[in-house]
N, C-alpha and C positions, 0 to 999 in steps of 0.2 A: 255681151258677156258680163262686163262689169256693171252694167245698169241692173242686170237681173241679181247679181250678188248683193250690190249694195242695197237693193229692197230687202233682200233677206237678210242681210246682216244687221239692216236696222231693227230687227227682232229683239234685241236685248242689249242693255247697258246697266252699270250699277246704280245701286241705291241702298239707303239705310232706311230704318223705320222712320226716322225724322230727317226729311230731306234736307233741312239746312246743314246737317252733319256731314253730308257728301263733300268729300275734299275736292278741290280742283284738281284734275288729273289729265294725263297724256297716255293713251294705249295704242300700241302699235301691233297689227296682226299680219301674219304671212299668209298669203292668200294662194291655193292651189286649185289647178283644174284637172281633174282625173289624175291626181297624184304629181302632176308637174307644176313647179312654181310659176305661178301666172301674175302676180302682182302684189300689192300691199294696200293695206287700209290703216288708217289714223284716226283716233277719235279723242277729242278733247272736251273737258267740261271746264267752264270758268264762270266766276262771279263778276259781274260787271260793277262798274261804279254806283249804279242805281239800284243795285240789290238783285236785278234779274239774272236768271242763270241762262248760259248760252252753250248749247251741246252742239257741236260741230263735227261731221263726219267727212272724209276725203278718201276717194278709192281711185287707184290708177293702176293700169297694167304694166308690167315690167318684163325686161328681157325680149324674147322673141315675140310675146303676144302683144307688146306694144306697138309692132309693126301692123297688126290686124285692127287692133282696138286701141287707138292712141287716146281716147276719151279720158277727160278727168271728170269725175263726179263729185259734186261737193253739195251737202245738205246741212242746213242750219236750223235750228229751233230754239227759239227764246221763250222762256216759261217762268212761271213762279207759282207758289202755293196761294191757293185761295180757299179757305174753310177745310184745309187739311187735304186737299186734293190738287193735283197738278194741272194747271190751266195754261195752255199754250196762248202766247201772244203774237207771235210772228213765226212764219216757217218760210223757207226759202229752198228750192232745188235748182241746180244749175248743172249742165253738163256742156263741156266745151272741148275743142281740140279734135274732134272727129268731123265726120263728114256733114253731120248736122248739128248745131247747137240746140239747146233746149233751155228754157227758163220757165219757172213757175214761183209765184210768191202768194201766200196767203196771210192775211191779216184778221185777226179774231176779233170781235166786238161781241163782248159778253153782256153788255147792257141791252142789245138788240137780240142776242142770239143769233148772230150772222157771222158768216165769214167772207170776206171779200177776196176773190180770187183773180190773178193777173197773169196771163200767159204771154203779155205784150202782143197779143192778137186779138182775143175775145175775152175781154174781162166780164166776169160775173159774180153773183153771189149766192151762198148756200145757206139754208136754215140748218141750224144747229140746236142740240140741246145740252143741258149741263152735263158735263164729264165727257164730251167728245174731245178727243186728241188728235194730234197730226201723226203722220207716219214716221217721225222719228221719236218724238217726246214719250210716245206710249211706252218706250222702253223703261223710263223711270218710273211709271205707274206699276209696270210688271215687277220691277225690283222691289218696290214698296210692298207689294203683295206677297212676294216670295218671303220677304223677312218677316211676314206675320203668319206664315204657315199656310196660306191658301194654295190649294192644289189645281184649282181651275178657274180661270176668268175669261170674261168676254169684254172686249172694248169696242167701243165706237169710233171710227177713224174718219176723219176728212180726208178723203182720198180723191183729189181733183174736184169733179163736179158730183161726186156721191158720198154717202155716208156707208161705210162698210163695217161689218163685224168681225173681228178677230178673235178666234177661240183658241186659248192657250192651255195646255193641260200638262201637268208634272207627270213624268213617267217613273221617277225613282232616283236614288242616289248612285252615283258611279265615280270611280277614280279615273282620271286620263293623264295622258303625257303630253306636255307641251315643250317648247324650247326652253322654258324656264324651270322645269322640272315637273313632278306629278303632284296633282292636287285633288281634293276631294270636290265633288260638284253636284248640282242638281239637275237632272237631265229633263228636258221639256220638249214637246213638240207643238207645232201649230197645226190644229186639225182643220181638214179641209173635207168637204161633202165629197163622196165617191159617186163615180169613178174620178181620180185625179192622177196625173203623171207627176205631180209635184209633192216632194216630202221635205220638210224641213225640221231639223233637229239642233239643239242647242245645250251647251253645259254651262251653267253659271255658278260661280264659286262663293259659297257663302264667307269664307274667310277674306274674301276681297270684295266685300259689300255686293255680292252677286253680280260682280262683273263677268261678263261672257269670256270664258277662256278658249271655247272651241265651238265653231258652227259647222254644220254639214246640210247643204242643200242638194237635192237630187230631182233633176227635171230632164226627162227624155234619157239621154245616154250621158249627160254631164253631170259629174258629181264636183261640187264645189265645197272647199273646205277652208276654214280659217283658224289659226292657231296664234294664240298670244305669245308674243315673243320679247316685248319690252313694256315696262310700266313705270311711270313716274307718278308721284302724288298720292299713291295708295300704299300703305304699308305691307309689302309682300314678304318680308324676312322669314315669318314662321309659317307662311300659307303654303310654300311648295317644298315638297321632299326630293332631294337629290335622286337622279334615277339609278346611280348606281349602288344605292344603299337600300331602295324600295322594292317592292315586289314589281316582277316584270309584267307590265300591262300593255297591250297593243293598243294605241291610239287611234289605229286606222286611219 
C-alpha cells in the first residue's frame, strides 16, 4: 500500500523559475486510504556542502495500518543544474521493516550517457539521453515548467531497467482545503493510455513555489489521498486563508 502511494506522491514537489532560489524545506503530509488515516509522508530538500541538492522522501504507515504494512520507504535523489536543466547524479530507493526488504541505487554518468543500477543482486547499466530524470527528481523539473506557464510536458524517466515517458497535463485552477487552511492551486493529472484503472491527480500551490498540497490516487477500489499539514522553510504566512473566513469548499 505505501509503496504504491510513495510512487505516486513522487509526482510533485516545489520549485522556482530559478532552481537555486528553492529554499531548503521540510514538508509533512497526512496520508489517508479511503478516507481513513493510514500514515504520513515527510519530504525534505537540503543543500549539501558541495553545492549539490538532496531531495529525500520517507513514507510510513501509522495506526492500525502499521500492523499490516510496517514498511518504511525512503527515496533520495541528489541533483544539480547543468545548462539550466535538472541533472540527477544519484538515486536510491530503500524499503525496510516489512516481509521483504528492497534496495536499488542508480549512479548517473553524463559523460558516457549511462546509468549504473545496483539492486544488490544483478547490477546492470542503462543507456540514457540528455534530459533523463529519476523517479523522484522529475518533480523539480515539473515545478520549473509550471512556474513558466507550461500546461503539458513529457518526461523521460530512468525507472529500473527501462526508460519510461510520464505525460503530465494541467487541468486548471482550483481552491482546496488542507489542515493548514485554504489555498489556490494548479490541478494536474498524469495521463495514462486507456484503458487504465489508475488515476492520479495533484494540486500544486503557486504561492508555495508550486509545492504539492494535495494528492489523490485511485487504483481499483482504493483511494489514496495526502494533504499538507506542516511546512517549514517556505514562507506560508500569506499563502493560506483561514477556513472560517473563506468560502466553503469541499476538499474531498
